[in-house]
Structures are given as C-alpha cells and as structure tokens.
C-alpha positions in Angstrom: -67.5 122.6 -13.5 -65.9 120.5 -15.7 -67.1 121.0 -19.9 -65.5 119.9 -23.1 -65.3 123.3 -24.3 -63.7 122.2 -27.5 -66.7 119.7 -28.6 -69.2 122.5 -27.7 -67.5 125.2 -29.5 -67.1 122.9 -32.3 -67.9 124.3 -36.4 -69.1 120.9 -36.5 -71.6 120.5 -33.3 -74.2 122.7 -35.5 -77.1 122.3 -32.9 -75.2 124.0 -29.3 -73.7 126.8 -31.7 -77.7 127.6 -33.3 -79.2 127.0 -29.5 -76.0 129.8 -28.6 -76.9 131.9 -30.8 -80.9 131.7 -30.1 -80.2 132.4 -26.3 -78.4 135.2 -26.6 -80.7 136.5 -29.8 -83.7 135.8 -28.0 -83.4 139.2 -24.9 -82.8 141.2 -27.4 -85.0 140.7 -29.7 -87.9 140.4 -26.5 -86.6 143.8 -24.5 -86.6 145.8 -27.6 -89.5 144.6 -28.9 -87.9 143.8 -32.2 -89.0 140.4 -34.7 -86.0 138.6 -36.8 -87.5 140.6 -39.5 -86.9 143.8 -37.9 -83.0 143.0 -38.9 -83.4 144.0 -42.9 -80.2 145.0 -42.6 -76.7 145.0 -41.4 -76.7 148.5 -39.9 -79.9 147.3 -38.2 -77.9 144.2 -36.6 -74.9 146.4 -35.9 -77.2 149.5 -34.0 -79.6 147.0 -32.2 -76.2 144.9 -30.8 -74.7 147.5 -29.5 -77.7 149.0 -28.1 -77.9 146.0 -26.2 -74.2 145.6 -25.3 -73.9 149.1 -23.7 -77.3 147.8 -21.4 -76.7 145.6 -18.3 -79.7 144.1 -17.9 -80.1 143.4 -21.6 -76.1 142.5 -21.4 -77.4 140.6 -18.2 -80.2 137.7 -20.1 -77.6 137.1 -22.5 -74.6 135.8 -20.2 -77.8 133.9 -18.0 -79.0 132.6 -21.1 -76.0 131.7 -22.4 -75.1 129.9 -19.2 -77.7 128.1 -18.8 -77.9 125.9 -21.9 -73.8 125.0 -21.5 -74.8 121.8 -18.1 -75.5 118.9 -20.7 -78.8 117.9 -19.7 -77.9 114.0 -19.3 -75.8 114.2 -17.0 -76.4 115.1 -12.7 -74.7 118.2 -12.0 -73.1 120.7 -14.0 -70.1 119.0 -15.5 -70.0 116.8 -18.6 -69.5 112.6 -17.7 -65.9 111.1 -18.0 -66.7 110.2 -21.2 -68.0 113.1 -23.1 -64.9 115.1 -21.8 -62.8 112.3 -23.4 -65.0 113.5 -26.7 -62.3 115.4 -29.8 -65.7 115.6 -32.4 -69.4 115.9 -31.4 -71.1 112.2 -30.8 
C-alpha cells in the first residue's frame, strides 16, 4: 500500500485533516455518550482522551476509523495512483 503521506498530513490539506480528526473523535463521543458541547473545558477533553486511550475497544475503533479514511476513493485498491504519489502539495 503506497500512500503519499506528506500530502495527506500536510497543513494545507485541511479537508483530510478534518476528516481524520472526526474519524478519531466520533468513536470516543459515541462510546461515552457525549456531545461536543459536553467538552467545555480542557480538563474535560483531557479526561476523555485519557479514558479513551486506556480502553482497548475505543482505541481499536479509533484506529479502524482512522485507517478507513486513508484509501483514495478515486483509485482502485488501497494505494494512491502513480500521479498522486508525485504530488508535493494537495491538488
């Protein structure tokens, strides 16, 4: 599986970074029955993150969700196209 990691996790690729953050955040919120409005302090956010990272089920769901958004839906298979592998910034 060849992916252009530099372009995927580039600060200019805001759409991918937002999708990645949501993919990691949703399993945490869903498992603990929280809404984003419940995370009103940094301490509450930290507490939820620590609980999530110490729970193997939630951690597994976070990893599965994060891996699930990696394949490019415009190509067949799991790898990026030869053209996409040559990109130095998001197109």
